[in-house]
C-alpha positions in Angstrom: -21.9 100.5 0.0 -20.2 100.4 -3.4 -19.2 97.1 -5.0 -15.6 96.1 -4.6 -13.5 96.4 -7.7 -10.4 94.3 -8.3 -7.3 96.2 -9.3 -3.8 95.0 -10.2 -2.5 96.6 -6.9 -4.3 93.7 -5.1 -2.3 91.1 -6.9 0.2 89.0 -4.8 1.8 87.6 -8.0 0.6 84.1 -7.4 -2.1 83.3 -9.9 -3.9 80.8 -7.7 -4.2 83.2 -4.8 -5.1 86.2 -6.9 -8.0 84.0 -8.3 -9.0 83.2 -4.7 -9.0 86.9 -3.8 -11.1 87.7 -6.8 -13.6 85.1 -5.7 -13.7 86.6 -2.2 -14.3 90.1 -3.8 -17.2 88.6 -5.7 -18.6 86.9 -2.7 -18.6 90.2 -0.7 -20.1 91.9 -3.7 -22.9 89.2 -3.6 -23.6 90.3 0.0 -23.6 94.0 -1.0 -26.1 93.2 -3.9 -28.3 91.1 -1.6 -28.4 93.9 0.9 -29.2 96.5 -1.7 -32.0 94.4 -3.1 -33.5 94.0 0.4 -33.0 90.2 0.4 -34.2 88.3 3.4 -31.8 87.6 6.3 -31.7 83.9 5.3 -30.2 84.8 1.9 -27.6 87.0 3.6 -26.8 84.2 6.1 -26.4 81.6 3.4 -24.1 83.9 1.4 -22.1 84.6 4.6 -21.8 80.9 5.3 -20.5 80.3 1.7 -18.0 83.2 2.2 -16.8 81.8 5.5 -16.3 78.3 3.9 -14.4 79.6 1.0 -12.3 81.8 3.2 -11.3 78.7 5.3 -10.3 76.9 2.1 -8.3 79.9 0.9 -6.5 80.4 4.2 -5.6 76.7 4.3 -4.1 76.9 0.8 -2.1 80.1 1.7 -0.8 78.6 4.9 0.1 75.3 3.4 2.2 76.9 0.7 3.8 79.3 3.2 4.7 76.3 5.4 6.0 74.2 2.5 8.4 77.0 1.4 9.4 78.1 4.9 7.9 81.6 4.8 9.0 83.4 8.0 5.7 85.3 8.3 3.5 82.2 8.6 2.7 82.5 12.3 1.6 86.2 12.0 -0.4 85.4 8.9 -2.1 82.4 10.4 -2.9 84.4 13.5 -4.6 87.1 11.4 -6.5 84.5 9.5 -7.7 83.0 12.7 -8.7 86.4 14.0 -10.8 87.1 10.9 -12.5 83.7 11.2 -13.3 84.3 14.8 -14.8 87.7 14.0 -16.8 86.4 11.1 -18.2 83.6 13.3 -19.1 86.3 15.9 -20.8 88.4 13.3 -22.6 85.4 11.9 -23.9 84.4 15.4 -25.0 88.0 16.2 -26.8 88.2 12.8 -28.5 84.8 13.2 -29.8 85.7 16.7 -30.8 89.2 15.6 -28.4 90.8 18.0 -27.2 94.4 17.6 -25.5 94.1 14.2 -26.5 95.5 10.8 -25.7 94.2 7.4 -23.9 97.5 6.7 -21.7 96.9 9.7 -20.9 93.4 8.6 -20.2 94.6 5.0 -17.9 97.4 6.2 -15.9 94.9 8.3 -15.6 92.3 5.6 -14.6 94.8 2.8 -12.2 96.7 5.0 -10.5 93.5 6.2 -10.2 92.0 2.7 -8.8 95.2 1.2 -6.4 95.8 4.1 -5.2 92.2 4.3 -4.8 91.8 0.5 -2.9 95.1 0.2 -1.0 94.6 3.5 0.0 91.2 4.9 -0.6 89.3 1.7 1.8 91.4 -0.2 4.7 90.2 2.0 4.3 86.5 1.0 3.8 87.2 -2.7 7.3 87.9 -3.8 8.8 85.2 -1.5 6.5 82.4 -2.7 6.8 83.5 -6.3 10.6 83.3 -6.1 10.3 79.7 -4.8 7.6 78.5 -7.2 9.3 79.7 -10.4 
């Protein structure tokens, strides 16, 4: 799998959240690099745990700001966030117990979700919040 590359099209127009997204890109890239270097499962699990923790922090920040400014799409956004976290926890559990999951499958899921979410649902809140923040 190729490394993820940040492009301006991913920007939501909120500096703080763009920075969060860039960090998420880098964390997924760390997993891609660990896999390509043949790192042990423990390294991958530790990186995945860090990614999960940072994702929880990021989602809370987004949802707090959406709630504060009365963004109508908060419920849908929060539901998608929860869905992702549930899926990451399931992958993490399967990976820890060496169930039928590959690092490639995990990486494909994470990269696809991040790209789709950042280019999709996140684009809806960007202009709304930017209008209220400025």
